[in-house]
Residue, then its C-alpha position, 0 to 999 in steps of 0.5 A: m542588479p541589472r544582470l539579475r533582472n536580465r537573467l530572470a527576464v530570460f528565464a521567464l520568457l523561456f518558461a512561458c514558451i514551454p507548451a503546457q503539454l510538455a510539462a503535463q504528465a499522463l496519469p496511468g489508466i485504471s486497468s494498468l493499475r489493476v493488472a499491476y496490483n493483481t500481478r503483485k498480489a499473485m506473486a506474493n501468495p500470502q495464503g500459500d508458500l510464504k506462510v510455510k516459509l515463515g512458520a506462521e500459524v493461521t486460523y481462517i474463518e469463512v462465512p458463506g454469504g457473509n459481509h464484513v459485519d456478519v463475519v467480524v462481529p460473531n467471531l470477535p471472541k475467537v479472534f481475541e482467543f487467538l491473539a491471547a494465545h499468540k502474544k508477542a514476546t516483549a524485549p527487556t527494558p534497558r536500564 
């Protein structure tokens, strides 16, 4: 038991001697995160080549000067028509 106490005391002493600056890590700047996000977004290009490769059918509705409510609410019937026409095929239930 005294050996364990001695080891714990040495560990506590070493841990107390480590400066807080060495243990802390700097957070990335918001500008570097923005650059990384925009780079990945540009590389993905979901509006171009990827649609063609996947054979996805897309209906794009643009409302000039609209906000989230002005765009979504009046176009909900069109959204539901699109979804009804593109139902996901269901897998047969196993018996």
